[in-house]
N, C-alpha and C positions, 0 to 999 in steps of 0.2 A: 606471574605465569608467562612463559614464552609462547606467544601466539603462533609462532612458526611451526611448533610441534603438531599443530592440527592441519597444516596445509601441505599440499604438493605444488611445486612450481608449474607455471603454464608453459606449454611448448609453444613458443612464439611463432614457430613455423606455420601454425594454423592460420596466421594472417598473411595474406598475399600482398606484400608491400609493393610488388612490381606493378600491381593494378590499382595503385592508389588513385583516388579520385580527387583528393584535396591536399593542399599543403598550407599550413601544417595539419596533419591528421590528429584526431583525438588520441589515437594510440601513441603519438609522439610526446604527449604531455602527461600520460599516466605513469606513475611510478609502479611498475609491474613486477610481480614476483616471478622471475624467470631463472635466477641463479640461486641454487640451494644455499649458498653461503651469504646471500645478500637479501635478507628479508626487508621489505619496505618499512620506512620509519612512519608508523601510524601516528606518532605524536605531532607530526607536521600536517596531518590530513584533517579535512573536515567532511570528506565523503569517501566511503570505501565500497568496493565491489568484491563480493565473494561468491564462489560457485559451490554447489552441493551436489556431488555426483552420486546420488542415492535415489533409487526408485522402487525399493523393495516394498514400500507401503503404498505405492500408487496402484489403485485398483484398476485392472484391465488396461493399463497404459505403460507396461514395462518397456523401457527404452528411453524414457525421458531423463534418465540420469546423465546422458551425454549432452544435454542441451547447453550447459554453460559455455563450452568452447565453441559450439556452433554459433551462438549469439555473439561471442567475442569476435569471431571471424569477420563479421560485418560491422560490429560496433567500432572496432579499432580503426577502420578505414573511413569513418565518417569525419566530417569537418569538425575542428575544435569549436565548441559553442561559446567559449568565453576565454579571454586572454589570460586571466589570472585564476588558475584552478589548483587547489590542493587536493588532488584525487589520487587514490591508490587502488590497485587491484591486488588483493592478497592471494589470489589463486583459488584452488578448489580444496574444500575440506575433504580429508581422506575418509572414505567410508569405513565405518567400524565393522567389527565382526558380526554385530547385530544392528538392526535399525536403531534401537534405543541408544547405541553407542554413538551413532552419527548425530542423533538428536542431542545427546549430552554435549558433544563437541560444538554444535551450533549454538546451544544455550551459552556455553562458556565464552565463545568468540563474541557473540552479540552482547553479552553482559559487559565484557571488557570494553568493546567499542562504544556502546551506548553510554556507558558510565563516563567515558572520555568526551562525550558530546559529539561523537562522530555519527553521521547519518549513514545508513547501510543499504546497499542494493544487493538483494539476494537473488541469484540465478539458480533455479532448481532444475531437476528434482520434482517430487510430487507435492500436492497440496498438504499432505500430512506435516510438512515443514512449518506450517503456520502455528502448529501446537508448540514446538520448541521456541519459536519466535515469541509467542505469548509468555512462555515460561521465563525467558530472559528478562522481560519487563516485570514479571512477578518477583524475581529475585531483587530487582531494583526497588520494589515497593511502589511501582507506578500504576495508577489506575488508568486504563487506556481504552481507546476506541479502535476497533478493527473494521476496515472497509474491505469487503471482498467483492471483486469484479468477477462474477461467476454466474453461470446459468442455473446452478443448483445451490442448495443451502448447506451441504456437508453436515447434516444432522442425523445421519442414519445410526443404527445401533452397532454394538460390537464392543468387546472388552479391550481389544487392542486398537490403539490409534491408527487410523489410515486416512487416505485422501478423501473418503466419503463421510467420515464421522468426526473429524478433528474438532468441530464446533461443539459437539456433545461433550467431548472430553474437557474442553476449555470451561464450559459453564458448570461442570461438576467439580471444578477445583475449589477447595476451601482453605483459607479465605479466598475470595474471588476478586480479581483485579480487572475484570472486564466491565466497563461502564456501558458501552453500547456496541452492538455488532450491526454493521450496515451492509446489506447486500445490494449491489447495483447490477442489474441486468439479468435477473432470474427470468426463466421462460416457463410459463404456467404448465405447459404440457410435459415439462421435465421434472416438476416438483409435486404437482397435484394439490388439490384444495385442502386436504388434511394438513399437509406440511405448511401451507400458507397460513392456515388457522393457528397452528402451533407457534409459528414465528410471531404472529400477532399477540398470542397469549404471553409469550416471553418478552413482549414489548420491544422487540428488535425492529430496526428500520429496513424496509424492503421496497425495492422499486423494480417494476418490470422493464425489460429492455426497450419495449416500444414506448413506454411512458417517458423514459429518459431521452430516447432518440428524437422525440418530438421537440425537445428543447434541451440541448446538452449543457446549457448554462446551469441547469439544476444540479448537475453533478459537482460543480465547483465547491459549494458550501459543504456538501457531504464529505468530499475529500479533504477540504481544509480543516475539518473537525477531527480527522483521523490521525492516530499515531502510526498505524500500520496500514498500508495499502497492498493487498495481495491479489494478484491477477492470475486467474486460471485461464490459460490461453484458449480453452474451448468456449469462453464467453464471446470470442470473436468468430464471426461467421466463416464457414468452411471455405468459401471462395477466397477469403483473405488469409486464413490460417488453417491449412489442411493438416498441420503437424500434430494430430491428436488421434488416439485410437477410436474415440467416440465424438467426432465433431458434429456440429449442427449446421444445417443450411441457413439458420437465422442467428442473429446476434449483432454485436457491435461491428462497425466497419473498422478497418485498421487505423484510419485517420482519427476515428473517435477514441480508440484506445490511446493514441498518442496525445490527444487533447486531455484525457483523464490523467495520463502520466505527467504532463506538464503542470496541471493543477496540483498534483501531489508534490512535484518538485518545488513549486512556489509556496506550498503550505509551510508556515513556520512550525507547525505541530508535527508534521509527518517526519518520522525518524527512521522508518524502514519501508522500503518498497521492494516487492518481490514479484517475479514472473515464474509460474510453475506449470507443469504438465505439458510442456512443449516436447513433443516426441519426434526427433529428426528422422526416425524410421518411416514416418508417414509424410514427410515434407516433400514439397515440389520444387526442386532446384534451389533449396534454401530460402524459399519465399517466406515462410513463417519466422525463421530465425532472423531474416533480414528485417521483417516488420517489428519483431521484438527488439532488435537492436535500435531501431528508430524510436520505439517507446522509451527505452533506457536513455537514449540521447536526449529526448524531450524532458525526461525527469532531470537529467544533469543540467540541461539548459535552464530549466525552471529553478533548480536548487541554487545555482550561482547568480540568479537574479531575484532572490528572496528580498522582500521589503522589510522583514522584521517588524511587522506592524500588528502583532497580536495585542489587543487592547489591555490584556491583563498586566502587561509590563508597565505601560505609562500612558495614562488616558489623556494627557495634556495635548497630544497630537491628533485628537479626534474631535469631531463634532458630535455633540450629544443631543439626541432628540427624545423627548418624552411624549408618547402618544396616548391620549386618554380614550379608552374604549367605553363610550357612554352606556351602551346597552349591556355591558358586562360588569360595570362597576369596578374597573381596574385600569391599570396603565402598563405600557411596555416601554422600556428604555432601549433605544437603538444607538449604536455608535458607528460613525463613518470615518474611515481612515483618510486623513488629508494627504497621505503618501500614495495610496493605491486606489482610493475610492471604493474599497471593499467595505462590506457592512457586517455588523454583528448585532445580536439582540440579547438582552440580559434576562435570565430566568431566575426568579426569586426562590429561595428555599431557607430552611432554618439554619442556624449558625453551625450546628454539628455537621450537617451535610455540606454546607459551604466550605468548611474546613477540609473535609475529605475529598470533595469534588471541585475544588477551586478552579482547576483547569477546564472544567466542563460546564460552568455556569454562564459563560459567554458563548452564544451559539452563532456560528457563521451563517449568514443569510444573504439574500439578494435584495436589491432595491425594490423588487416586486413585493417582498414581504412587508417592507415599510409602507408601500402603497396600499397593500391590503389592510394593514392596521389603520391607516388613515381613512379607509372606507368603513371603519368600525367592525372589521372582521379579525378574528384571532388567526395568525398564520399557523399552518399545520405543523411546521417544524417547532415553533414555540410551544404549542400545545403538547406535542409528543414529548419534548424534554421536560416540560413542567410536570407531566405525569410521572416521568422516570425519577425526577429529583424529589418529588413529594409523595411518592407511593408509600 
């Protein structure tokens, strides 16, 4: 199938090259779809950027459809993060006559790109686009983890998929290819105790924004374990990201979002990174679009500095530590990469589940989890995934 049929070229005039800040700029090194007769060669790419100009299913935030080009305006003017980059920008997916048509196009595009081993940056549009992103992995038959950087859980009711309920529609899919859903940055006064209890009953992983801000290193293993990292821009506090119809005075700082984006870029497992719900109608002199461009830049920088050290591939380049937990009558196996000093811990399960979830039995962790095991305590992450794999 010809991918170009789904896209419209970018109007490169959105980038003010006369005010370039760096030479060479990132935009100088991206193979960009600007000529209708010259679609970029995706076969030579390892990373692709796509925009989705559709906000019809974004609840109370119409206007976010125009975000992709606003982000590009600032992204293209940033410095090139790496000398040797195989990066393409395929333009914006043409909105369909109905939102489901846009979803279908996104599914088809992602299916083809992911099947070629190409990592994708999606610039939205609304949070509802996470649903077709999931569907693309479903077609590929991949069991995945989704990490949502969001102040809410997107688990409301409704027969039609929208930005507030896409998670509900994902978990109702049968057969289901979602192994875990991780929320980073929820705000208790935005979700309520009943919803927190429901997420716990579903055995999903949730972390309050204040909990993570106390030590941002805890976000790295969560992101490293995720196939999809989806950012709702309203998870960033209003002073840093005003471009949303329902912003919050609290949330992550802009530099913390960039830190999360870099962790996602460096993750061998993450193959889709998206930024959603950015509404230029509410922006302040392009402040939010500029910050989002920085987050995408950090993802790209991290991506082209990946260490390819996921232990599932080849354990000979790792130090293996077996920690006996005397009070619990069990042991936990840890792996430390000799390339990056990153840590993983192994979760046991039966052979059938190991076959189905083989990419999910090695859990990214921090050195602090190893220290905790050495003190005869079971790390929270290990216990959480042990329960998921052995339920």
